[in-house]
Steps between C-alpha positions, in 0.01 A plus 500: 500500500476878541846560351424320173140619465544867593851621578692333214265628224533853641880478513507373142323817386783707647843541345692187615784701653252717689316194635834356612578828677163481679571143613845600626348785702253254652787287630678809632193616692586510873202282592547259209510193723171598667311540172674219313258202496778244467635611839200335662569159344708259704833399349467158342738241645634201310657688209839579650804430287874548537655634180846653464547430869213736581176399672198632311135473603380423147647421156306783331671837472445836334722564200719802442333794331211560734689692770776643285624749758460275806242721672260233629683166510401421860135585434495275195658216696205524742268389217627146578765486232794278589730764355487827307758630255574872505627689197636471241758735659746687278808701592380831363153650502323400181176631354436203276353500153254764372127464570272326423702204626251279684193331354254256661325237287215386732345248259814287515615605849828638376708816526731642234762743625798693370585669829876462464608498867364831633681533833580759765853365495716312746573784742136587571377140509779387731386751764152339509626150569572355842820316579458128572140488372259215556557186294250572225656815356679436169649783290523517120792695354612579149715726286639533152854412609675296766604800712142623542378162621796447733444845656139406576603166648770648723276780631200275567696207645348531849148580375410152375606136500413441134588704192314445175716620210284610208683450171186438298255792501383540138447873563851613590768547238845376595402189695577269209866552591444235766352255252860454394613193699842640587355833619240325713763271649723796590206685655389210720856424611553866594171509694596189695837655584338804666180350646420233756135498396318254277487590131219429255531586130180586313498357148290594194222263391559269205316289247581144405689626195756711691517329837864388481632857504321581826556162662872548438478849650333360812760229538783750464343716772489200735851383415627853569355499849134603480279315748199483273296630210173686456308357205409731335453867415214639290453402136623756243213624278421787266217734600375814329350612832847559645700811412810297414297245301611192691511365852469193720180302541413327825194315627286201408662467159811368679330248731550190286850598392644534850482133614657393169794737548537393863521134397757578230719702735478243780606226263788714372647638825432205729321469835694748715461855363191688616240575235238771547202476262381834366238546230125444499471406868138575592378224733593197708490269197759715322728486803451124536586438134818708518612329820418159352722575200795587723461856628580578863307826519254697287439871459219697344437856389219516248302245698517733801375792288196305377424293810548772762590508868403137564727370222764337723252397769278321246799325344614383843152375586473323165840337541403357837184357344693344211756356740226340707330356190830349385614377844797739507612634836782729383550753221833338421326173410304656211813493285482207258123457532264517202382837376130579539 
Protein backbone atom coordinates (compact mmCIF):
# COMPACT_ATOMS: atom_id res chain seq x y z
CA UNK A 1 0.00 0.00 0.00
CA UNK A 2 1.23 3.49 -0.88
CA UNK A 3 0.91 4.75 2.70
CA UNK A 4 3.16 2.06 4.18
CA UNK A 5 5.67 1.94 1.32
CA UNK A 6 6.12 5.66 0.70
CA UNK A 7 4.23 8.07 2.94
CA UNK A 8 4.87 6.43 6.34
CA UNK A 9 8.68 6.18 5.87
CA UNK A 10 8.76 9.87 4.90
CA UNK A 11 6.68 10.89 7.93
CA UNK A 12 8.97 8.87 10.20
CA UNK A 13 11.93 10.94 9.03
CA UNK A 14 10.18 14.08 10.22
CA UNK A 15 9.84 15.14 13.85
CA UNK A 16 6.79 13.17 15.12
CA UNK A 17 4.96 16.27 16.29
CA UNK A 18 5.54 17.95 12.94
CA UNK A 19 4.24 14.91 11.04
CA UNK A 20 1.15 14.91 13.29
CA UNK A 21 0.64 18.60 12.50
CA UNK A 22 0.83 17.81 8.77
CA UNK A 23 -1.76 15.04 9.13
CA UNK A 24 -4.07 17.35 11.08
CA UNK A 25 -3.82 19.99 8.34
CA UNK A 26 -4.71 17.33 5.76
CA UNK A 27 -7.96 16.60 7.61
CA UNK A 28 -8.70 20.32 7.91
CA UNK A 29 -8.23 20.90 4.18
CA UNK A 30 -11.53 22.19 2.73
CA UNK A 31 -11.59 19.48 0.05
CA UNK A 32 -10.47 16.70 2.39
CA UNK A 33 -13.43 14.46 1.57
CA UNK A 34 -12.73 14.75 -2.17
CA UNK A 35 -9.08 13.71 -1.87
CA UNK A 36 -9.55 11.21 0.95
CA UNK A 37 -9.46 7.72 -0.62
CA UNK A 38 -11.55 6.16 2.14
CA UNK A 39 -14.45 8.44 1.15
CA UNK A 40 -14.85 6.38 -2.02
CA UNK A 41 -15.27 3.09 -0.15
CA UNK A 42 -18.81 2.04 0.66
CA UNK A 43 -19.67 1.78 4.34
CA UNK A 44 -19.57 -1.85 5.40
CA UNK A 45 -22.87 -3.12 6.81
CA UNK A 46 -23.19 -5.91 9.35
CA UNK A 47 -20.98 -4.42 12.07
CA UNK A 48 -23.53 -2.26 13.85
CA UNK A 49 -23.64 -2.48 17.62
CA UNK A 50 -25.60 -0.77 20.37
CA UNK A 51 -23.36 0.14 23.30
CA UNK A 52 -24.22 2.54 26.13
CA UNK A 53 -27.60 2.96 24.48
CA UNK A 54 -25.91 4.42 21.40
CA UNK A 55 -26.03 2.91 17.92
CA UNK A 56 -22.55 2.71 16.40
CA UNK A 57 -21.65 1.57 12.88
CA UNK A 58 -18.59 -0.39 14.03
CA UNK A 59 -16.94 -1.50 17.28
CA UNK A 60 -13.58 0.07 16.35
CA UNK A 61 -12.92 3.63 17.48
CA UNK A 62 -10.09 6.13 17.58
CA UNK A 63 -8.60 6.66 21.02
CA UNK A 64 -8.09 9.98 22.76
CA UNK A 65 -4.82 11.73 22.02
CA UNK A 66 -4.98 11.96 18.26
CA UNK A 67 -7.30 14.98 18.01
CA UNK A 68 -6.45 16.62 21.31
CA UNK A 69 -8.12 19.93 20.53
CA UNK A 70 -11.17 18.49 18.72
CA UNK A 71 -10.40 20.14 15.38
CA UNK A 72 -11.22 17.26 13.02
CA UNK A 73 -13.48 14.79 14.85
CA UNK A 74 -16.10 14.65 12.08
CA UNK A 75 -13.45 14.13 9.39
CA UNK A 76 -11.90 11.29 11.38
CA UNK A 77 -15.29 9.66 11.88
CA UNK A 78 -15.63 9.56 8.08
CA UNK A 79 -12.69 7.12 7.96
CA UNK A 80 -15.27 4.46 8.96
CA UNK A 81 -14.55 4.50 12.67
CA UNK A 82 -17.54 3.61 14.80
CA UNK A 83 -16.56 6.39 17.18
CA UNK A 84 -13.74 8.87 17.78
CA UNK A 85 -12.61 10.26 21.12
CA UNK A 86 -11.61 13.91 21.23
CA UNK A 87 -9.15 15.30 23.77
CA UNK A 88 -7.92 14.81 26.40
CA UNK A 89 -9.54 18.17 27.29
CA UNK A 90 -8.32 20.10 30.33
CA UNK A 91 -9.80 23.14 32.05
CA UNK A 92 -6.88 25.46 31.47
CA UNK A 93 -4.60 25.76 28.46
CA UNK A 94 -1.61 23.49 28.98
CA UNK A 95 1.63 23.32 27.04
CA UNK A 96 2.56 19.84 28.16
CA UNK A 97 6.01 18.52 28.96
CA UNK A 98 9.23 19.85 27.38
CA UNK A 99 10.40 18.53 24.01
CA UNK A 100 11.46 16.03 22.81
CA UNK A 101 8.36 14.26 24.08
CA UNK A 102 7.31 11.91 21.28
CA UNK A 103 9.34 9.03 19.84
CA UNK A 104 8.37 6.43 17.21
CA UNK A 105 9.90 2.94 17.34
CA UNK A 106 9.07 1.58 13.84
CA UNK A 107 10.77 -1.81 14.27
CA UNK A 108 8.28 -2.75 16.99
CA UNK A 109 5.38 -0.55 15.79
CA UNK A 110 5.25 1.43 18.99
CA UNK A 111 5.21 5.04 20.15
CA UNK A 112 6.69 6.41 23.37
CA UNK A 113 5.33 9.76 24.48
CA UNK A 114 5.60 12.14 27.41
CA UNK A 115 3.25 14.77 26.00
CA UNK A 116 1.53 15.51 29.29
CA UNK A 117 -1.88 16.74 28.06
CA UNK A 118 -0.99 19.68 25.79
CA UNK A 119 -4.36 21.37 25.32
CA UNK A 120 -5.84 24.66 24.13
CA UNK A 121 -8.06 24.51 27.18
CA UNK A 122 -11.77 24.07 27.75
CA UNK A 123 -12.94 27.51 26.60
CA UNK A 124 -11.36 27.33 23.14
CA UNK A 125 -12.19 23.67 22.53
CA UNK A 126 -15.80 24.09 23.60
CA UNK A 127 -16.34 26.68 20.86
CA UNK A 128 -15.30 24.14 18.18
CA UNK A 129 -17.80 21.49 19.23
CA UNK A 130 -21.37 21.24 18.03
CA UNK A 131 -24.28 20.75 20.39
CA UNK A 132 -26.04 17.39 20.09
CA UNK A 133 -23.30 15.83 17.92
CA UNK A 134 -23.64 12.60 16.00
CA UNK A 135 -23.50 9.39 18.02
CA UNK A 136 -19.84 8.59 17.49
CA UNK A 137 -18.29 11.61 19.20
CA UNK A 138 -16.84 10.76 22.62
CA UNK A 139 -14.86 13.30 24.69
CA UNK A 140 -11.95 12.59 27.03
CA UNK A 141 -11.51 14.93 30.01
CA UNK A 142 -9.02 15.13 32.83
CA UNK A 143 -7.57 17.35 35.52
CA UNK A 144 -5.42 17.23 38.60
CA UNK A 145 -8.35 17.80 40.96
CA UNK A 146 -12.08 17.13 41.09
CA UNK A 147 -13.11 20.73 40.36
CA UNK A 148 -11.19 20.85 37.07
CA UNK A 149 -12.82 17.67 35.79
CA UNK A 150 -16.30 18.68 36.91
CA UNK A 151 -15.93 22.06 35.15
CA UNK A 152 -15.09 20.25 31.90
CA UNK A 153 -18.03 17.88 32.30
CA UNK A 154 -20.55 20.63 33.02
CA UNK A 155 -19.39 22.83 30.12
CA UNK A 156 -19.28 19.98 27.58
CA UNK A 157 -22.50 18.27 28.68
CA UNK A 158 -24.35 18.94 25.41
CA UNK A 159 -21.33 18.27 23.18
CA UNK A 160 -21.23 14.48 23.59
CA UNK A 161 -23.14 11.48 24.89
CA UNK A 162 -20.07 9.76 26.36
CA UNK A 163 -17.33 11.14 28.59
CA UNK A 164 -14.08 9.26 29.02
CA UNK A 165 -12.43 10.31 32.29
CA UNK A 166 -8.66 9.92 32.08
CA UNK A 167 -7.19 9.22 35.51
CA UNK A 168 -4.29 7.17 34.20
CA UNK A 169 -1.98 9.08 31.86
CA UNK A 170 1.58 8.19 32.94
CA UNK A 171 2.77 11.59 31.69
CA UNK A 172 0.76 13.95 33.89
CA UNK A 173 1.65 14.57 37.50
CA UNK A 174 -1.27 14.75 39.90
CA UNK A 175 -3.49 12.08 38.36
CA UNK A 176 -2.48 9.48 40.94
CA UNK A 177 -4.80 11.33 43.32
CA UNK A 178 -7.62 9.38 41.66
CA UNK A 179 -5.88 6.05 42.19
CA UNK A 180 -7.01 6.50 45.76
CA UNK A 181 -10.29 4.53 45.91
CA UNK A 182 -12.13 7.10 48.00
CA UNK A 183 -11.08 10.00 45.75
CA UNK A 184 -12.11 8.10 42.63
CA UNK A 185 -15.45 7.20 44.18
CA UNK A 186 -16.14 10.83 45.11
CA UNK A 187 -15.19 11.99 41.62
CA UNK A 188 -17.45 9.53 39.81
CA UNK A 189 -20.37 10.22 42.15
CA UNK A 190 -19.98 13.97 41.59
CA UNK A 191 -19.83 13.51 37.81
CA UNK A 192 -23.01 11.45 37.84
CA UNK A 193 -24.75 14.12 39.90
CA UNK A 194 -24.08 16.81 37.27
CA UNK A 195 -24.21 14.80 34.01
CA UNK A 196 -26.82 12.74 32.22
CA UNK A 197 -24.20 11.32 29.87
CA UNK A 198 -22.50 7.94 29.97
CA UNK A 199 -19.21 7.82 31.88
CA UNK A 200 -16.17 5.68 31.09
CA UNK A 201 -13.11 5.64 33.37
CA UNK A 202 -9.74 4.97 31.74
CA UNK A 203 -7.52 2.78 33.92
CA UNK A 204 -3.74 2.23 33.86
CA UNK A 205 -2.41 -1.09 32.53
CA UNK A 206 -1.27 -3.75 34.97
CA UNK A 207 0.81 -6.89 35.19
CA UNK A 208 -0.21 -10.14 36.82
CA UNK A 209 1.71 -9.14 39.95
CA UNK A 210 -0.25 -5.94 40.67
CA UNK A 211 -3.61 -6.61 39.08
CA UNK A 212 -5.69 -6.55 42.28
CA UNK A 213 -5.02 -2.85 42.89
CA UNK A 214 -6.37 -1.87 39.47
CA UNK A 215 -9.20 -4.39 39.41
CA UNK A 216 -10.37 -2.94 42.71
CA UNK A 217 -10.11 0.56 41.25
CA UNK A 218 -12.24 -0.46 38.28
CA UNK A 219 -14.87 -2.05 40.50
CA UNK A 220 -15.04 1.05 42.69
CA UNK A 221 -15.57 3.21 39.60
CA UNK A 222 -18.48 1.01 38.52
CA UNK A 223 -20.01 0.82 42.00
CA UNK A 224 -19.83 4.63 42.20
CA UNK A 225 -21.84 5.03 39.02
CA UNK A 226 -19.47 4.77 36.05
CA UNK A 227 -21.02 3.01 33.06
CA UNK A 228 -17.82 1.34 31.94
CA UNK A 229 -14.05 1.18 31.80
CA UNK A 230 -11.38 1.75 29.18
CA UNK A 231 -8.66 -0.89 29.49
CA UNK A 232 -6.05 0.54 29.42
CA UNK A 233 -3.75 3.54 29.08
CA UNK A 234 -0.17 3.40 27.80
CA UNK A 235 2.53 1.45 29.63
CA UNK A 236 4.91 3.55 31.79
CA UNK A 237 8.53 3.23 30.59
CA UNK A 238 11.84 5.04 30.94
CA UNK A 239 13.35 6.54 27.79
CA UNK A 240 16.50 8.62 27.38
CA UNK A 241 15.08 9.99 24.12
CA UNK A 242 12.45 11.98 26.03
CA UNK A 243 13.33 15.24 27.78
CA UNK A 244 11.70 14.13 31.02
CA UNK A 245 13.29 10.67 30.84
CA UNK A 246 10.07 8.67 31.01
CA UNK A 247 6.75 8.33 29.25
CA UNK A 248 4.03 5.97 28.11
CA UNK A 249 4.54 3.24 25.52
CA UNK A 250 1.78 2.20 23.16
CA UNK A 251 1.59 -0.14 20.17
CA UNK A 252 2.24 -3.79 19.33
CA UNK A 253 3.98 -4.42 22.64
CA UNK A 254 0.53 -4.22 24.29
CA UNK A 255 -1.38 -6.48 21.90
CA UNK A 256 -1.14 -9.70 23.91
CA UNK A 257 -1.66 -7.98 27.25
CA UNK A 258 -4.98 -6.35 26.36
CA UNK A 259 -7.18 -9.49 26.01
CA UNK A 260 -5.78 -10.79 29.31
CA UNK A 261 -6.71 -7.58 31.13
CA UNK A 262 -10.14 -7.55 29.47
CA UNK A 263 -10.83 -11.10 30.67
CA UNK A 264 -9.69 -10.25 34.21
CA UNK A 265 -11.85 -7.12 34.39
CA UNK A 266 -14.90 -8.85 32.92
CA UNK A 267 -14.62 -11.63 35.47
CA UNK A 268 -14.24 -9.08 38.28
CA UNK A 269 -16.98 -6.55 37.43
CA UNK A 270 -19.55 -8.89 35.92
CA UNK A 271 -21.40 -8.91 32.60
CA UNK A 272 -23.09 -5.50 32.63
CA UNK A 273 -20.48 -2.70 32.67
CA UNK A 274 -19.14 -1.66 29.28
CA UNK A 275 -15.50 -2.44 28.60
CA UNK A 276 -13.53 -0.66 25.88
CA UNK A 277 -10.29 -2.40 24.86
CA UNK A 278 -7.38 -0.04 24.25
CA UNK A 279 -3.80 -1.12 23.63
CA UNK A 280 -2.15 -2.81 20.66
CA UNK A 281 -5.22 -2.84 18.43
CA UNK A 282 -3.87 -3.06 14.88
CA UNK A 283 -6.13 -5.39 12.89
CA UNK A 284 -9.36 -7.37 12.82
CA UNK A 285 -7.83 -10.27 14.76
CA UNK A 286 -6.90 -7.93 17.62
CA UNK A 287 -10.46 -6.59 17.74
CA UNK A 288 -11.92 -10.10 17.60
CA UNK A 289 -9.73 -11.31 20.47
CA UNK A 290 -10.65 -8.36 22.68
CA UNK A 291 -14.36 -8.78 21.97
CA UNK A 292 -14.09 -12.54 22.57
CA UNK A 293 -12.57 -11.90 25.99
CA UNK A 294 -15.44 -9.62 27.00
CA UNK A 295 -14.89 -6.17 25.52
CA UNK A 296 -17.83 -4.30 23.98
CA UNK A 297 -15.78 -1.86 21.92
CA UNK A 298 -12.15 -1.36 20.91
CA UNK A 299 -10.11 1.75 20.20
CA UNK A 300 -6.76 2.29 18.57
CA UNK A 301 -4.23 5.08 18.27
CA UNK A 302 -0.80 3.73 17.43
CA UNK A 303 -2.34 1.26 14.99
CA UNK A 304 -3.88 4.19 13.12
CA UNK A 305 -0.50 5.95 12.97
CA UNK A 306 1.23 2.91 11.45
CA UNK A 307 -1.60 1.54 9.30
CA UNK A 308 -2.85 4.84 7.86
CA UNK A 309 -6.14 6.10 6.47
CA UNK A 310 -7.54 2.63 5.76
CA UNK A 311 -6.99 1.46 9.35
CA UNK A 312 -10.66 1.35 10.40
CA UNK A 313 -11.92 0.29 6.98
CA UNK A 314 -9.51 -2.67 6.85
CA UNK A 315 -10.44 -3.73 10.39
CA UNK A 316 -14.13 -3.60 9.47
CA UNK A 317 -13.55 -5.61 6.32
CA UNK A 318 -11.48 -8.15 8.24
CA UNK A 319 -14.10 -8.49 10.95
CA UNK A 320 -16.79 -9.27 8.41
CA UNK A 321 -14.55 -11.95 6.91
CA UNK A 322 -13.85 -13.50 10.33
CA UNK A 323 -17.54 -13.42 11.20
CA UNK A 324 -18.40 -15.23 7.99
CA UNK A 325 -15.69 -17.85 8.57
CA UNK A 326 -17.00 -18.48 12.09
CA UNK A 327 -20.72 -18.41 11.19
CA UNK A 328 -21.34 -15.27 13.26
CA UNK A 329 -24.01 -12.85 12.07
CA UNK A 330 -23.62 -10.17 14.75
CA UNK A 331 -20.73 -8.38 16.44
CA UNK A 332 -22.38 -9.02 19.80
CA UNK A 333 -22.06 -12.79 19.30
CA UNK A 334 -18.24 -12.68 19.19
CA UNK A 335 -18.14 -12.30 22.96
CA UNK A 336 -17.28 -15.64 24.55
CA UNK A 337 -15.81 -17.13 21.37
CA UNK A 338 -12.26 -18.46 21.15
CA UNK A 339 -9.42 -16.05 20.50
CA UNK A 340 -7.59 -16.38 17.18
